[in-house]
Wavefront OBJ file of the C-alpha trace (Angstrom):
o trace
v -17.078 -32.791 -63.141
v -13.857 -32.721 -61.161
v -11.947 -29.464 -60.921
v -8.203 -29.423 -60.339
v -6.096 -26.909 -58.435
v -3.636 -25.458 -60.943
v -0.896 -24.881 -58.381
v -0.792 -28.513 -57.239
v -2.578 -30.513 -59.919
v -4.659 -32.157 -57.177
v -8.453 -32.329 -57.308
v -10.282 -29.390 -55.738
v -11.709 -31.002 -52.593
v -12.830 -28.837 -49.673
v -12.853 -31.927 -47.438
v -9.093 -32.347 -47.917
v -7.003 -30.509 -45.330
v -4.368 -29.715 -47.970
v -6.739 -28.183 -50.507
v -6.662 -24.355 -50.789
v -10.437 -24.342 -51.206
v -10.600 -24.605 -47.411
v -8.915 -21.233 -47.046
v -11.303 -19.702 -49.554
v -14.335 -21.184 -47.792
v -13.061 -19.896 -44.467
v -12.647 -16.448 -45.960
v -15.961 -16.171 -47.817
v -17.938 -17.676 -44.925
v -16.855 -14.878 -42.585
v -19.542 -12.536 -41.309
v -17.891 -9.367 -42.605
v -17.093 -10.860 -46.018
v -20.715 -11.890 -46.506
v -21.981 -8.443 -45.548
v -19.415 -6.545 -47.653
v -20.044 -8.644 -50.770
v -23.810 -8.363 -50.290
v -23.571 -4.587 -49.846
v -21.366 -4.193 -52.927
v -23.863 -6.208 -54.985
v -25.889 -2.972 -55.050
v -23.046 -1.257 -56.932
v -19.895 0.761 -56.419
v -19.513 2.206 -52.927
v -17.062 4.316 -50.995
v -15.488 3.123 -47.770
v -17.646 5.439 -45.643
v -20.811 4.182 -47.348
v -19.874 0.592 -46.518
v -18.973 1.555 -42.963
v -22.363 3.218 -42.439
v -24.316 0.394 -44.064
v -22.645 -2.461 -42.157
v -23.432 -1.577 -38.566
v -20.969 -2.823 -35.978
v -17.973 -3.367 -38.262
v -14.826 -1.716 -36.949
v -12.571 0.313 -39.213
v -9.868 -2.335 -38.767
v -12.152 -5.243 -39.752
v -13.656 -3.426 -42.729
v -10.190 -2.508 -43.999
v -8.897 -6.073 -43.516
v -11.968 -7.544 -45.211
v -11.732 -5.218 -48.207
v -7.992 -5.887 -48.604
v -8.547 -9.623 -48.417
v -11.406 -9.499 -50.926
v -9.229 -7.435 -53.250
v -6.297 -9.860 -52.893
v -8.580 -12.803 -53.741
v -9.944 -11.033 -56.824
v -13.487 -10.436 -55.564
v -13.258 -6.646 -55.251
v -11.571 -3.810 -57.117
v -10.337 -0.691 -55.342
v -10.178 2.509 -57.352
v -8.373 5.500 -55.837
v -8.886 8.925 -57.368
v -6.163 11.578 -57.008
v -8.344 14.194 -55.365
v -8.110 16.110 -52.115
v -9.371 14.567 -49.954
v -8.645 11.209 -51.605
v -11.656 9.386 -53.013
v -11.624 5.579 -52.987
v -14.355 3.359 -54.402
v -14.917 -0.375 -54.140
v -16.756 -2.578 -56.587
v -17.245 -6.271 -57.208
v -15.292 -7.933 -59.998
v -16.955 -10.516 -62.236
v -15.736 -13.156 -59.776
v -17.214 -11.160 -56.892
v -20.535 -10.797 -58.705
v -20.643 -14.565 -59.195
v -20.265 -14.920 -55.410
v -22.872 -12.248 -54.631
v -25.842 -14.364 -55.751
v -25.289 -17.302 -53.354
v -24.395 -14.860 -50.569
v -27.627 -12.919 -51.105
v -29.541 -16.208 -51.037
v -27.874 -17.152 -47.741
v -28.669 -13.744 -46.198
v -32.279 -13.956 -47.381
v -32.618 -17.511 -46.043
v -31.292 -16.345 -42.656
v -33.703 -13.409 -42.539
v -36.595 -15.684 -43.532
v -35.848 -18.348 -40.898
v -34.573 -16.232 -37.987
v -37.712 -16.786 -35.906
v -37.503 -20.581 -36.261
v -33.814 -20.448 -35.326
v -34.465 -18.287 -32.284
v -37.276 -20.591 -31.136
v -34.960 -23.624 -31.476
v -32.250 -21.822 -29.488
v -34.712 -20.925 -26.757
v -35.946 -24.517 -26.567
v -32.348 -25.775 -26.311
v -31.517 -23.472 -23.395
l 1 2 3 4 5 6 7 8 9 10 11 12 13 14 15 16 17 18 19 20 21 22 23 24 25 26 27 28 29 30 31 32 33 34 35 36 37 38 39 40 41 42 43 44 45 46 47 48 49 50 51 52 53 54 55 56 57 58 59 60 61 62 63 64 65 66 67 68 69 70 71 72 73 74 75 76 77 78 79 80 81 82 83 84 85 86 87 88 89 90 91 92 93 94 95 96 97 98 99 100 101 102 103 104 105 106 107 108 109 110 111 112 113 114 115 116 117 118 119 120 121 122 123 124
């Protein structure tokens, strides 16, 4: 089945330089996006919970990633009017549909890391 991009009427084709699917692929293939979506697959989390769970992510990168995921419709941000402010993040239905292939990719990487490292060592 061929899908069409509503904004242009052109076929959705990630191999075409003009197709917006390239931007989406670039975004969802990013290291931080994969880790944030995978972490949120476990359920609603606060910013600090995500920051603790995803070791090595800077505050700037986590904030940018969450904003981008929210803008693309993968994540919802709920702010509660408390002192101090409480903000929670959760996957939307679209985000949950992305979580399954992302989890599979993470699991594949964890399963095959030793083979990959051996190949890298042999190539050096």
